[in-house]
PyMOL Python script that loads the backbone (N, CA, C, O; Angstrom):
from pymol import cmd

cmd.read_pdbstr("""\
ATOM      1  N   UNK A   1     -72.912  32.441  -7.418  1.00  0.00           N
ATOM      2  CA  UNK A   1     -72.835  31.382  -8.160  1.00  0.00           C
ATOM      3  C   UNK A   1     -72.151  31.009  -9.802  1.00  0.00           C
ATOM      4  O   UNK A   1     -72.679  31.521 -10.789  1.00  0.00           O
ATOM      5  N   UNK A   2     -71.113  30.207  -9.926  1.00  0.00           N
ATOM      6  CA  UNK A   2     -70.512  30.188 -11.637  1.00  0.00           C
ATOM      7  C   UNK A   2     -71.745  30.122 -12.071  1.00  0.00           C
ATOM      8  O   UNK A   2     -72.764  29.564 -11.665  1.00  0.00           O
ATOM      9  N   UNK A   3     -71.329  31.174 -13.491  1.00  0.00           N
ATOM     10  CA  UNK A   3     -72.964  30.391 -14.486  1.00  0.00           C
ATOM     11  C   UNK A   3     -71.961  30.768 -15.802  1.00  0.00           C
ATOM     12  O   UNK A   3     -70.865  31.241 -16.103  1.00  0.00           O
ATOM     13  N   UNK A   4     -72.892  30.329 -16.209  1.00  0.00           N
ATOM     14  CA  UNK A   4     -72.231  29.803 -17.599  1.00  0.00           C
ATOM     15  C   UNK A   4     -74.076  30.498 -19.092  1.00  0.00           C
ATOM     16  O   UNK A   4     -75.151  29.912 -19.227  1.00  0.00           O
ATOM     17  N   UNK A   5     -73.501  32.081 -19.964  1.00  0.00           N
ATOM     18  CA  UNK A   5     -73.910  32.453 -20.591  1.00  0.00           C
ATOM     19  C   UNK A   5     -73.621  32.260 -21.866  1.00  0.00           C
ATOM     20  O   UNK A   5     -72.826  31.380 -22.195  1.00  0.00           O
ATOM     21  N   UNK A   6     -74.180  32.995 -22.691  1.00  0.00           N
ATOM     22  CA  UNK A   6     -73.886  33.432 -24.054  1.00  0.00           C
ATOM     23  C   UNK A   6     -73.546  34.945 -24.069  1.00  0.00           C
ATOM     24  O   UNK A   6     -74.397  35.751 -23.694  1.00  0.00           O
ATOM     25  N   UNK A   7     -71.967  35.469 -24.617  1.00  0.00           N
ATOM     26  CA  UNK A   7     -70.968  36.033 -24.646  1.00  0.00           C
ATOM     27  C   UNK A   7     -71.431  37.512 -24.705  1.00  0.00           C
ATOM     28  O   UNK A   7     -71.815  37.453 -25.874  1.00  0.00           O
ATOM     29  N   UNK A   8     -71.658  38.628 -24.394  1.00  0.00           N
ATOM     30  CA  UNK A   8     -72.335  39.781 -24.853  1.00  0.00           C
ATOM     31  C   UNK A   8     -71.163  40.475 -25.210  1.00  0.00           C
ATOM     32  O   UNK A   8     -70.128  40.314 -24.564  1.00  0.00           O
ATOM     33  N   UNK A   9     -71.241  41.383 -26.374  1.00  0.00           N
ATOM     34  CA  UNK A   9     -70.041  42.488 -26.824  1.00  0.00           C
ATOM     35  C   UNK A   9     -69.128  42.400 -26.495  1.00  0.00           C
ATOM     36  O   UNK A   9     -69.016  41.876 -25.386  1.00  0.00           O
ATOM     37  N   UNK A  10     -67.766  42.877 -27.269  1.00  0.00           N
ATOM     38  CA  UNK A  10     -67.234  43.805 -26.608  1.00  0.00           C
ATOM     39  C   UNK A  10     -67.230  45.201 -26.538  1.00  0.00           C
ATOM     40  O   UNK A  10     -68.205  45.716 -27.086  1.00  0.00           O
ATOM     41  N   UNK A  11     -66.483  45.915 -26.065  1.00  0.00           N
ATOM     42  CA  UNK A  11     -66.742  47.044 -26.358  1.00  0.00           C
ATOM     43  C   UNK A  11     -65.074  48.095 -25.925  1.00  0.00           C
ATOM     44  O   UNK A  11     -64.499  48.136 -24.837  1.00  0.00           O
ATOM     45  N   UNK A  12     -64.596  48.999 -27.565  1.00  0.00           N
ATOM     46  CA  UNK A  12     -63.523  49.958 -26.940  1.00  0.00           C
ATOM     47  C   UNK A  12     -64.207  51.522 -26.264  1.00  0.00           C
ATOM     48  O   UNK A  12     -65.115  52.330 -26.460  1.00  0.00           O
ATOM     49  N   UNK A  13     -62.847  51.202 -25.205  1.00  0.00           N
ATOM     50  CA  UNK A  13     -62.754  52.126 -23.908  1.00  0.00           C
ATOM     51  C   UNK A  13     -61.765  53.431 -24.531  1.00  0.00           C
ATOM     52  O   UNK A  13     -61.357  54.328 -23.793  1.00  0.00           O
ATOM     53  N   UNK A  14     -61.541  53.385 -25.621  1.00  0.00           N
ATOM     54  CA  UNK A  14     -60.824  54.745 -26.089  1.00  0.00           C
ATOM     55  C   UNK A  14     -59.025  54.486 -25.672  1.00  0.00           C
ATOM     56  O   UNK A  14     -58.394  53.434 -25.780  1.00  0.00           O
ATOM     57  N   UNK A  15     -58.511  55.886 -25.163  1.00  0.00           N
ATOM     58  CA  UNK A  15     -57.722  55.946 -24.565  1.00  0.00           C
ATOM     59  C   UNK A  15     -57.342  54.161 -23.436  1.00  0.00           C
ATOM     60  O   UNK A  15     -56.365  53.423 -23.316  1.00  0.00           O
ATOM     61  N   UNK A  16     -58.479  54.183 -22.971  1.00  0.00           N
ATOM     62  CA  UNK A  16     -57.802  52.621 -21.810  1.00  0.00           C
ATOM     63  C   UNK A  16     -58.404  51.928 -22.170  1.00  0.00           C
ATOM     64  O   UNK A  16     -59.345  51.420 -21.560  1.00  0.00           O
ATOM     65  N   UNK A  17     -57.966  51.624 -23.557  1.00  0.00           N
ATOM     66  CA  UNK A  17     -58.490  50.290 -24.549  1.00  0.00           C
ATOM     67  C   UNK A  17     -59.830  49.831 -25.148  1.00  0.00           C
ATOM     68  O   UNK A  17     -60.864  50.368 -25.544  1.00  0.00           O
ATOM     69  N   UNK A  18     -59.216  48.293 -25.002  1.00  0.00           N
ATOM     70  CA  UNK A  18     -60.592  47.697 -25.794  1.00  0.00           C
ATOM     71  C   UNK A  18     -60.753  46.521 -24.699  1.00  0.00           C
ATOM     72  O   UNK A  18     -59.926  46.141 -23.871  1.00  0.00           O
ATOM     73  N   UNK A  19     -62.403  45.940 -25.004  1.00  0.00           N
ATOM     74  CA  UNK A  19     -62.168  44.663 -23.785  1.00  0.00           C
ATOM     75  C   UNK A  19     -63.236  43.663 -25.000  1.00  0.00           C
ATOM     76  O   UNK A  19     -64.384  43.923 -25.361  1.00  0.00           O
ATOM     77  N   UNK A  20     -62.640  42.876 -25.275  1.00  0.00           N
ATOM     78  CA  UNK A  20     -63.087  41.781 -25.638  1.00  0.00           C
ATOM     79  C   UNK A  20     -63.636  40.714 -24.817  1.00  0.00           C
ATOM     80  O   UNK A  20     -63.419  40.560 -23.615  1.00  0.00           O
ATOM     81  N   UNK A  21     -64.492  39.861 -25.694  1.00  0.00           N
ATOM     82  CA  UNK A  21     -65.519  38.923 -24.919  1.00  0.00           C
ATOM     83  C   UNK A  21     -65.524  37.850 -25.419  1.00  0.00           C
ATOM     84  O   UNK A  21     -66.273  37.788 -26.394  1.00  0.00           O
ATOM     85  N   UNK A  22     -64.904  36.779 -25.130  1.00  0.00           N
ATOM     86  CA  UNK A  22     -64.949  35.213 -25.546  1.00  0.00           C
ATOM     87  C   UNK A  22     -65.663  34.821 -25.062  1.00  0.00           C
ATOM     88  O   UNK A  22     -66.173  35.327 -24.063  1.00  0.00           O
ATOM     89  N   UNK A  23     -66.188  33.103 -25.891  1.00  0.00           N
ATOM     90  CA  UNK A  23     -66.667  32.406 -25.612  1.00  0.00           C
ATOM     91  C   UNK A  23     -65.793  31.546 -24.230  1.00  0.00           C
ATOM     92  O   UNK A  23     -64.591  31.786 -24.342  1.00  0.00           O
ATOM     93  N   UNK A  24     -65.963  31.015 -23.512  1.00  0.00           N
ATOM     94  CA  UNK A  24     -65.017  30.092 -22.698  1.00  0.00           C
ATOM     95  C   UNK A  24     -64.386  29.099 -23.184  1.00  0.00           C
ATOM     96  O   UNK A  24     -65.229  28.378 -23.718  1.00  0.00           O
ATOM     97  N   UNK A  25     -63.465  28.706 -23.284  1.00  0.00           N
ATOM     98  CA  UNK A  25     -62.520  27.477 -23.499  1.00  0.00           C
ATOM     99  C   UNK A  25     -62.596  26.340 -23.285  1.00  0.00           C
ATOM    100  O   UNK A  25     -62.282  25.388 -23.999  1.00  0.00           O
ATOM    101  N   UNK A  26     -63.191  26.388 -21.882  1.00  0.00           N
ATOM    102  CA  UNK A  26     -63.555  25.435 -20.722  1.00  0.00           C
ATOM    103  C   UNK A  26     -62.683  24.575 -20.499  1.00  0.00           C
ATOM    104  O   UNK A  26     -62.743  23.385 -20.189  1.00  0.00           O
ATOM    105  N   UNK A  27     -61.248  25.804 -20.820  1.00  0.00           N
ATOM    106  CA  UNK A  27     -59.928  25.208 -19.929  1.00  0.00           C
ATOM    107  C   UNK A  27     -59.201  26.558 -19.131  1.00  0.00           C
ATOM    108  O   UNK A  27     -58.064  26.915 -18.822  1.00  0.00           O
ATOM    109  N   UNK A  28     -60.537  27.038 -19.011  1.00  0.00           N
ATOM    110  CA  UNK A  28     -60.244  28.385 -17.635  1.00  0.00           C
ATOM    111  C   UNK A  28     -60.316  27.804 -16.216  1.00  0.00           C
ATOM    112  O   UNK A  28     -60.928  26.755 -16.015  1.00  0.00           O
ATOM    113  N   UNK A  29     -59.688  28.482 -15.212  1.00  0.00           N
ATOM    114  CA  UNK A  29     -60.480  27.537 -13.641  1.00  0.00           C
ATOM    115  C   UNK A  29     -61.695  28.028 -13.076  1.00  0.00           C
ATOM    116  O   UNK A  29     -62.192  27.496 -12.083  1.00  0.00           O
ATOM    117  N   UNK A  30     -62.214  29.037 -13.664  1.00  0.00           N
ATOM    118  CA  UNK A  30     -63.550  28.906 -13.742  1.00  0.00           C
ATOM    119  C   UNK A  30     -64.780  27.677 -13.904  1.00  0.00           C
ATOM    120  O   UNK A  30     -65.682  27.334 -13.140  1.00  0.00           O
ATOM    121  N   UNK A  31     -64.272  27.086 -15.569  1.00  0.00           N
ATOM    122  CA  UNK A  31     -65.409  25.791 -15.613  1.00  0.00           C
ATOM    123  C   UNK A  31     -65.455  25.175 -15.284  1.00  0.00           C
ATOM    124  O   UNK A  31     -66.368  24.377 -15.497  1.00  0.00           O
ATOM    125  N   UNK A  32     -64.165  24.919 -14.165  1.00  0.00           N
ATOM    126  CA  UNK A  32     -64.894  23.865 -13.319  1.00  0.00           C
ATOM    127  C   UNK A  32     -65.649  23.404 -12.486  1.00  0.00           C
ATOM    128  O   UNK A  32     -65.677  22.222 -12.144  1.00  0.00           O
ATOM    129  N   UNK A  33     -66.784  24.849 -11.806  1.00  0.00           N
ATOM    130  CA  UNK A  33     -66.831  25.282 -10.788  1.00  0.00           C
ATOM    131  C   UNK A  33     -68.352  25.999 -11.481  1.00  0.00           C
ATOM    132  O   UNK A  33     -69.030  26.881 -10.954  1.00  0.00           O
ATOM    133  N   UNK A  34     -68.573  25.401 -12.623  1.00  0.00           N
ATOM    134  CA  UNK A  34     -69.985  25.906 -13.039  1.00  0.00           C
ATOM    135  C   UNK A  34     -70.506  24.936 -12.132  1.00  0.00           C
ATOM    136  O   UNK A  34     -70.302  23.750 -11.871  1.00  0.00           O
ATOM    137  N   UNK A  35     -71.782  26.517 -11.466  1.00  0.00           N
ATOM    138  CA  UNK A  35     -73.049  25.735 -11.235  1.00  0.00           C
ATOM    139  C   UNK A  35     -71.976  26.187  -9.207  1.00  0.00           C
ATOM    140  O   UNK A  35     -72.422  26.802  -8.238  1.00  0.00           O
ATOM    141  N   UNK A  36     -70.838  25.644  -9.368  1.00  0.00           N
ATOM    142  CA  UNK A  36     -70.620  26.175  -7.919  1.00  0.00           C
ATOM    143  C   UNK A  36     -70.848  27.625  -6.996  1.00  0.00           C
ATOM    144  O   UNK A  36     -71.008  28.719  -7.536  1.00  0.00           O
ATOM    145  N   UNK A  37     -70.831  27.425  -5.570  1.00  0.00           N
ATOM    146  CA  UNK A  37     -71.441  29.196  -4.749  1.00  0.00           C
ATOM    147  C   UNK A  37     -69.995  29.040  -4.505  1.00  0.00           C
ATOM    148  O   UNK A  37     -69.107  28.204  -4.334  1.00  0.00           O
ATOM    149  N   UNK A  38     -70.255  30.352  -4.584  1.00  0.00           N
ATOM    150  CA  UNK A  38     -68.905  31.637  -4.093  1.00  0.00           C
ATOM    151  C   UNK A  38     -68.798  31.041  -2.726  1.00  0.00           C
ATOM    152  O   UNK A  38     -69.780  30.515  -2.203  1.00  0.00           O
ATOM    153  N   UNK A  39     -67.681  31.105  -2.154  1.00  0.00           N
ATOM    154  CA  UNK A  39     -67.845  30.983  -0.587  1.00  0.00           C
ATOM    155  C   UNK A  39     -67.770  32.006  -0.302  1.00  0.00           C
ATOM    156  O   UNK A  39     -68.414  32.362   0.684  1.00  0.00           O
ATOM    157  N   UNK A  40     -67.106  32.792  -0.884  1.00  0.00           N
ATOM    158  CA  UNK A  40     -65.767  33.885  -0.247  1.00  0.00           C
ATOM    159  C   UNK A  40     -65.421  34.703  -1.234  1.00  0.00           C
ATOM    160  O   UNK A  40     -65.168  34.423  -2.405  1.00  0.00           O
ATOM    161  N   UNK A  41     -65.423  35.887  -0.610  1.00  0.00           N
ATOM    162  CA  UNK A  41     -64.006  36.911  -2.119  1.00  0.00           C
ATOM    163  C   UNK A  41     -63.291  37.750  -0.822  1.00  0.00           C
ATOM    164  O   UNK A  41     -63.697  38.090   0.289  1.00  0.00           O
ATOM    165  N   UNK A  42     -61.756  37.933  -1.704  1.00  0.00           N
ATOM    166  CA  UNK A  42     -61.321  38.310  -1.308  1.00  0.00           C
ATOM    167  C   UNK A  42     -60.713  39.563  -2.223  1.00  0.00           C
ATOM    168  O   UNK A  42     -60.528  39.296  -3.411  1.00  0.00           O
ATOM    169  N   UNK A  43     -60.325  41.161  -1.682  1.00  0.00           N
ATOM    170  CA  UNK A  43     -60.009  42.189  -2.976  1.00  0.00           C
ATOM    171  C   UNK A  43     -58.749  42.491  -3.156  1.00  0.00           C
ATOM    172  O   UNK A  43     -58.594  42.660  -1.946  1.00  0.00           O
ATOM    173  N   UNK A  44     -57.945  42.661  -3.484  1.00  0.00           N
ATOM    174  CA  UNK A  44     -56.190  43.179  -3.022  1.00  0.00           C
ATOM    175  C   UNK A  44     -56.562  44.686  -3.639  1.00  0.00           C
ATOM    176  O   UNK A  44     -56.943  44.564  -4.804  1.00  0.00           O
ATOM    177  N   UNK A  45     -56.559  45.932  -3.231  1.00  0.00           N
ATOM    178  CA  UNK A  45     -56.605  47.534  -3.652  1.00  0.00           C
ATOM    179  C   UNK A  45     -55.156  48.197  -3.459  1.00  0.00           C
ATOM    180  O   UNK A  45     -54.263  47.967  -2.643  1.00  0.00           O
ATOM    181  N   UNK A  46     -55.278  49.212  -4.642  1.00  0.00           N
ATOM    182  CA  UNK A  46     -53.840  49.666  -4.993  1.00  0.00           C
ATOM    183  C   UNK A  46     -54.486  50.839  -5.357  1.00  0.00           C
ATOM    184  O   UNK A  46     -55.133  51.020  -6.388  1.00  0.00           O
ATOM    185  N   UNK A  47     -54.155  52.105  -3.913  1.00  0.00           N
ATOM    186  CA  UNK A  47     -55.399  53.142  -3.995  1.00  0.00           C
ATOM    187  C   UNK A  47     -54.778  53.940  -5.290  1.00  0.00           C
ATOM    188  O   UNK A  47     -55.436  54.979  -5.275  1.00  0.00           O
ATOM    189  N   UNK A  48     -53.893  54.026  -6.378  1.00  0.00           N
ATOM    190  CA  UNK A  48     -53.306  54.817  -7.689  1.00  0.00           C
ATOM    191  C   UNK A  48     -54.226  54.062  -8.583  1.00  0.00           C
ATOM    192  O   UNK A  48     -54.510  54.808  -9.521  1.00  0.00           O
ATOM    193  N   UNK A  49     -54.911  52.720  -8.722  1.00  0.00           N
ATOM    194  CA  UNK A  49     -55.031  52.371  -9.828  1.00  0.00           C
ATOM    195  C   UNK A  49     -56.631  51.779  -9.601  1.00  0.00           C
ATOM    196  O   UNK A  49     -57.562  51.670 -10.399  1.00  0.00           O
ATOM    197  N   UNK A  50     -56.511  51.432  -8.066  1.00  0.00           N
ATOM    198  CA  UNK A  50     -58.162  50.762  -8.228  1.00  0.00           C
ATOM    199  C   UNK A  50     -57.961  49.374  -8.208  1.00  0.00           C
ATOM    200  O   UNK A  50     -56.845  48.863  -8.303  1.00  0.00           O
ATOM    201  N   UNK A  51     -59.623  48.386  -8.018  1.00  0.00           N
ATOM    202  CA  UNK A  51     -58.474  47.267  -7.777  1.00  0.00           C
ATOM    203  C   UNK A  51     -57.872  46.031  -8.936  1.00  0.00           C
ATOM    204  O   UNK A  51     -58.190  45.671 -10.069  1.00  0.00           O
ATOM    205  N   UNK A  52     -57.003  45.711  -8.088  1.00  0.00           N
ATOM    206  CA  UNK A  52     -56.223  44.867  -9.229  1.00  0.00           C
ATOM    207  C   UNK A  52     -56.377  43.190  -8.923  1.00  0.00           C
ATOM    208  O   UNK A  52     -55.863  42.314  -9.618  1.00  0.00           O
ATOM    209  N   UNK A  53     -57.259  42.958  -7.647  1.00  0.00           N
ATOM    210  CA  UNK A  53     -56.919  41.754  -8.152  1.00  0.00           C
ATOM    211  C   UNK A  53     -58.162  40.893  -7.143  1.00  0.00           C
ATOM    212  O   UNK A  53     -58.407  41.247  -5.990  1.00  0.00           O
ATOM    213  N   UNK A  54     -58.900  39.655  -7.872  1.00  0.00           N
ATOM    214  CA  UNK A  54     -59.817  39.589  -7.226  1.00  0.00           C
ATOM    215  C   UNK A  54     -59.928  37.896  -7.241  1.00  0.00           C
ATOM    216  O   UNK A  54     -59.801  37.171  -8.228  1.00  0.00           O
ATOM    217  N   UNK A  55     -60.300  37.351  -5.366  1.00  0.00           N
ATOM    218  CA  UNK A  55     -59.811  36.382  -5.603  1.00  0.00           C
ATOM    219  C   UNK A  55     -61.435  35.576  -4.744  1.00  0.00           C
ATOM    220  O   UNK A  55     -62.025  35.989  -3.746  1.00  0.00           O
ATOM    221  N   UNK A  56     -61.801  34.176  -5.738  1.00  0.00           N
ATOM    222  CA  UNK A  56     -63.202  33.909  -5.172  1.00  0.00           C
ATOM    223  C   UNK A  56     -63.043  32.602  -4.633  1.00  0.00           C
ATOM    224  O   UNK A  56     -62.522  31.688  -5.272  1.00  0.00           O
ATOM    225  N   UNK A  57     -63.643  32.448  -3.030  1.00  0.00           N
ATOM    226  CA  UNK A  57     -63.324  30.871  -3.179  1.00  0.00           C
ATOM    227  C   UNK A  57     -64.305  30.349  -3.725  1.00  0.00           C
ATOM    228  O   UNK A  57     -65.001  31.010  -4.495  1.00  0.00           O
ATOM    229  N   UNK A  58     -64.686  28.483  -3.321  1.00  0.00           N
ATOM    230  CA  UNK A  58     -65.336  27.796  -4.024  1.00  0.00           C
ATOM    231  C   UNK A  58     -64.573  26.207  -2.744  1.00  0.00           C
ATOM    232  O   UNK A  58     -63.522  26.094  -2.114  1.00  0.00           O
ATOM    233  N   UNK A  59     -65.289  25.680  -2.844  1.00  0.00           N
ATOM    234  CA  UNK A  59     -65.537  23.965  -1.669  1.00  0.00           C
ATOM    235  C   UNK A  59     -64.119  23.686  -1.825  1.00  0.00           C
ATOM    236  O   UNK A  59     -63.526  23.660  -0.747  1.00  0.00           O
ATOM    237  N   UNK A  60     -63.336  23.449  -2.946  1.00  0.00           N
ATOM    238  CA  UNK A  60     -62.212  22.265  -3.523  1.00  0.00           C
ATOM    239  C   UNK A  60     -61.298  24.006  -3.412  1.00  0.00           C
ATOM    240  O   UNK A  60     -60.368  23.910  -2.611  1.00  0.00           O
ATOM    241  N   UNK A  61     -61.332  24.449  -3.603  1.00  0.00           N
ATOM    242  CA  UNK A  61     -60.050  25.990  -3.727  1.00  0.00           C
ATOM    243  C   UNK A  61     -60.445  27.059  -3.956  1.00  0.00           C
ATOM    244  O   UNK A  61     -61.628  27.288  -3.705  1.00  0.00           O
ATOM    245  N   UNK A  62     -59.669  28.027  -4.472  1.00  0.00           N
ATOM    246  CA  UNK A  62     -60.169  28.983  -4.512  1.00  0.00           C
ATOM    247  C   UNK A  62     -59.340  29.673  -6.671  1.00  0.00           C
ATOM    248  O   UNK A  62     -58.595  29.115  -7.477  1.00  0.00           O
ATOM    249  N   UNK A  63     -60.075  31.044  -6.672  1.00  0.00           N
ATOM    250  CA  UNK A  63     -59.799  31.385  -8.099  1.00  0.00           C
ATOM    251  C   UNK A  63     -59.717  32.980  -8.490  1.00  0.00           C
ATOM    252  O   UNK A  63     -60.552  33.884  -8.540  1.00  0.00           O
ATOM    253  N   UNK A  64     -57.912  32.861  -8.813  1.00  0.00           N
ATOM    254  CA  UNK A  64     -58.359  34.469  -8.471  1.00  0.00           C
ATOM    255  C   UNK A  64     -57.488  34.948 -10.139  1.00  0.00           C
ATOM    256  O   UNK A  64     -56.539  34.479 -10.767  1.00  0.00           O
ATOM    257  N   UNK A  65     -58.782  36.529 -10.412  1.00  0.00           N
ATOM    258  CA  UNK A  65     -58.446  37.127 -11.455  1.00  0.00           C
ATOM    259  C   UNK A  65     -57.669  38.165 -10.897  1.00  0.00           C
ATOM    260  O   UNK A  65     -57.840  38.542  -9.738  1.00  0.00           O
ATOM    261  N   UNK A  66     -56.641  38.754 -11.823  1.00  0.00           N
ATOM    262  CA  UNK A  66     -55.854  39.507 -11.563  1.00  0.00           C
ATOM    263  C   UNK A  66     -55.737  40.499 -13.106  1.00  0.00           C
ATOM    264  O   UNK A  66     -56.291  40.077 -14.122  1.00  0.00           O
ATOM    265  N   UNK A  67     -55.176  41.459 -13.113  1.00  0.00           N
ATOM    266  CA  UNK A  67     -55.011  42.388 -14.622  1.00  0.00           C
ATOM    267  C   UNK A  67     -53.595  42.248 -14.324  1.00  0.00           C
ATOM    268  O   UNK A  67     -53.282  42.491 -13.158  1.00  0.00           O
ATOM    269  N   UNK A  68     -52.366  41.794 -15.397  1.00  0.00           N
ATOM    270  CA  UNK A  68     -50.705  42.035 -15.907  1.00  0.00           C
ATOM    271  C   UNK A  68     -50.349  43.117 -16.737  1.00  0.00           C
ATOM    272  O   UNK A  68     -51.337  43.211 -17.465  1.00  0.00           O
ATOM    273  N   UNK A  69     -50.025  43.473 -16.877  1.00  0.00           N
ATOM    274  CA  UNK A  69     -49.958  44.298 -17.975  1.00  0.00           C
ATOM    275  C   UNK A  69     -50.914  44.759 -18.926  1.00  0.00           C
ATOM    276  O   UNK A  69     -50.795  45.096 -20.104  1.00  0.00           O
ATOM    277  N   UNK A  70     -51.857  44.699 -18.178  1.00  0.00           N
ATOM    278  CA  UNK A  70     -52.959  45.191 -19.555  1.00  0.00           C
ATOM    279  C   UNK A  70     -54.293  43.633 -19.909  1.00  0.00           C
ATOM    280  O   UNK A  70     -55.491  43.703 -20.183  1.00  0.00           O
ATOM    281  N   UNK A  71     -53.269  42.245 -19.716  1.00  0.00           N
ATOM    282  CA  UNK A  71     -54.105  41.622 -19.930  1.00  0.00           C
ATOM    283  C   UNK A  71     -54.473  41.176 -18.465  1.00  0.00           C
ATOM    284  O   UNK A  71     -54.098  41.631 -17.384  1.00  0.00           O
ATOM    285  N   UNK A  72     -55.407  40.041 -18.800  1.00  0.00           N
ATOM    286  CA  UNK A  72     -56.927  39.355 -17.799  1.00  0.00           C
ATOM    287  C   UNK A  72     -56.339  38.358 -17.253  1.00  0.00           C
ATOM    288  O   UNK A  72     -56.748  37.313 -17.760  1.00  0.00           O
ATOM    289  N   UNK A  73     -55.105  38.088 -15.974  1.00  0.00           N
ATOM    290  CA  UNK A  73     -54.847  35.988 -15.731  1.00  0.00           C
ATOM    291  C   UNK A  73     -56.333  35.976 -14.724  1.00  0.00           C
ATOM    292  O   UNK A  73     -57.097  36.770 -14.175  1.00  0.00           O
ATOM    293  N   UNK A  74     -56.124  34.417 -14.927  1.00  0.00           N
ATOM    294  CA  UNK A  74     -57.857  33.500 -14.064  1.00  0.00           C
ATOM    295  C   UNK A  74     -56.103  32.513 -13.483  1.00  0.00           C
ATOM    296  O   UNK A  74     -55.095  32.205 -14.119  1.00  0.00           O
ATOM    297  N   UNK A  75     -56.381  32.378 -12.492  1.00  0.00           N
ATOM    298  CA  UNK A  75     -55.250  30.723 -11.824  1.00  0.00           C
ATOM    299  C   UNK A  75     -56.023  30.436 -10.615  1.00  0.00           C
ATOM    300  O   UNK A  75     -56.279  31.105  -9.614  1.00  0.00           O
ATOM    301  N   UNK A  76     -56.281  29.421 -10.938  1.00  0.00           N
ATOM    302  CA  UNK A  76     -56.591  28.326  -9.710  1.00  0.00           C
ATOM    303  C   UNK A  76     -55.483  28.385  -8.347  1.00  0.00           C
ATOM    304  O   UNK A  76     -54.253  28.427  -8.377  1.00  0.00           O
ATOM    305  N   UNK A  77     -56.130  28.375  -7.522  1.00  0.00           N
ATOM    306  CA  UNK A  77     -54.951  28.344  -5.921  1.00  0.00           C
ATOM    307  C   UNK A  77     -55.818  27.661  -5.455  1.00  0.00           C
ATOM    308  O   UNK A  77     -57.018  27.871  -5.634  1.00  0.00           O
ATOM    309  N   UNK A  78     -55.247  26.558  -4.653  1.00  0.00           N
ATOM    310  CA  UNK A  78     -55.448  25.344  -3.886  1.00  0.00           C
ATOM    311  C   UNK A  78     -55.081  25.761  -2.535  1.00  0.00           C
ATOM    312  O   UNK A  78     -54.092  26.102  -1.885  1.00  0.00           O
ATOM    313  N   UNK A  79     -56.684  25.526  -2.384  1.00  0.00           N
ATOM    314  CA  UNK A  79     -56.891  26.579  -0.947  1.00  0.00           C
ATOM    315  C   UNK A  79     -58.073  25.302  -0.115  1.00  0.00           C
ATOM    316  O   UNK A  79     -59.244  25.639   0.056  1.00  0.00           O
ATOM    317  N   UNK A  80     -57.451  23.479   0.462  1.00  0.00           N
ATOM    318  CA  UNK A  80     -58.811  22.937   0.862  1.00  0.00           C
ATOM    319  C   UNK A  80     -59.124  23.396   2.884  1.00  0.00           C
ATOM    320  O   UNK A  80     -58.711  23.768   3.982  1.00  0.00           O
ATOM    321  N   UNK A  81     -60.072  22.989   2.090  1.00  0.00           N
ATOM    322  CA  UNK A  81     -60.660  23.612   3.435  1.00  0.00           C
ATOM    323  C   UNK A  81     -61.467  24.488   3.289  1.00  0.00           C
ATOM    324  O   UNK A  81     -61.765  24.652   2.106  1.00  0.00           O
ATOM    325  N   UNK A  82     -62.105  25.322   4.180  1.00  0.00           N
ATOM    326  CA  UNK A  82     -62.939  26.256   4.540  1.00  0.00           C
ATOM    327  C   UNK A  82     -62.332  27.312   4.209  1.00  0.00           C
ATOM    328  O   UNK A  82     -61.102  27.296   4.167  1.00  0.00           O
ATOM    329  N   UNK A  83     -63.126  28.592   3.868  1.00  0.00           N
ATOM    330  CA  UNK A  83     -63.007  29.940   3.311  1.00  0.00           C
ATOM    331  C   UNK A  83     -63.133  31.154   5.249  1.00  0.00           C
ATOM    332  O   UNK A  83     -64.037  31.384   6.053  1.00  0.00           O
ATOM    333  N   UNK A  84     -61.564  31.575   5.121  1.00  0.00           N
ATOM    334  CA  UNK A  84     -61.590  32.604   6.186  1.00  0.00           C
ATOM    335  C   UNK A  84     -62.432  33.873   6.615  1.00  0.00           C
ATOM    336  O   UNK A  84     -62.389  34.549   7.643  1.00  0.00           O
ATOM    337  N   UNK A  85     -63.778  34.031   4.658  1.00  0.00           N
ATOM    338  CA  UNK A  85     -64.183  35.091   5.101  1.00  0.00           C
ATOM    339  C   UNK A  85     -65.362  34.990   4.200  1.00  0.00           C
ATOM    340  O   UNK A  85     -65.419  34.596   3.035  1.00  0.00           O
ATOM    341  N   UNK A  86     -66.580  35.572   5.247  1.00  0.00           N
ATOM    342  CA  UNK A  86     -67.552  34.551   4.329  1.00  0.00           C
ATOM    343  C   UNK A  86     -68.561  36.213   3.880  1.00  0.00           C
ATOM    344  O   UNK A  86     -68.619  37.315   4.426  1.00  0.00           O
ATOM    345  N   UNK A  87     -69.423  35.432   2.248  1.00  0.00           N
ATOM    346  CA  UNK A  87     -69.380  36.070   1.250  1.00  0.00           C
ATOM    347  C   UNK A  87     -70.988  37.243   2.035  1.00  0.00           C
ATOM    348  O   UNK A  87     -71.706  37.463   1.060  1.00  0.00           O
ATOM    349  N   UNK A  88     -71.335  37.617   2.731  1.00  0.00           N
ATOM    350  CA  UNK A  88     -73.063  38.385   2.960  1.00  0.00           C
ATOM    351  C   UNK A  88     -73.458  38.900   1.801  1.00  0.00           C
ATOM    352  O   UNK A  88     -74.555  39.453   1.713  1.00  0.00           O
TER     353      UNK A  88
END
""", "prot")
cmd.dss("prot")
cmd.show_as("cartoon", "prot")
cmd.util.cbc("prot")
cmd.orient("prot")
């Protein structure tokens, strides 16, 4: 389930970069799914770098989170109908 909570502190990961946590501006694809249940998940795996993308299915659409050149990209994907993979 997507939930809203107070942001926690960011962290410095040295040579790997820094993670900054910020309050949601209510303009991200996740904002419209507050309180919705995640119906299915899919991840893309790149063996040399680890997980590179995660898709979460909701009743009306999917949301994809992926890294791109060190930045986090979150995109809404139009996927009407039931998801193909169940969450266990």
